[in-house]
C-alpha positions, 0 to 999 in steps of 0.5 A: 826355109830350106824344106820349102825349097825342097818342095820343088824337087821332092817328088821327082827325086823320090820317083827316081830313087824309089823304083830301083831301090824297091822302096816304092813297093815296100811303101805300098805294102806297108801303108796298105796295112794301116787301119783306123786313124793315122798320124803321118809325120813329115807328110811332105807333098802327100805322096802316101795319101793315095796308098791308104785304103782302109783308114778312117782318117789321115792326119799329116804333119809337116814343117814346110808350108810349101810341101803341105800346099802341094799336098792339097792337090792330093786331097790333103786338107791343111790347116796352116797357122 
């Protein structure tokens, strides 16, 4: 699957694009407002996971097994079927 291949370059490319565009700061600001239980669609490698502060639970879904496997290092607990 193409998304599995993207897992190898996902974080470096995001890092390059987010800073100059201001997306990183916007993401931090928005995610810090989340409360309760969160469903994150397209969780990818879990880049947002460290940004959640006042939530009970984050459920992350992604179609790429490789993305989820990389997210496990950030605390993402995946149940793959």
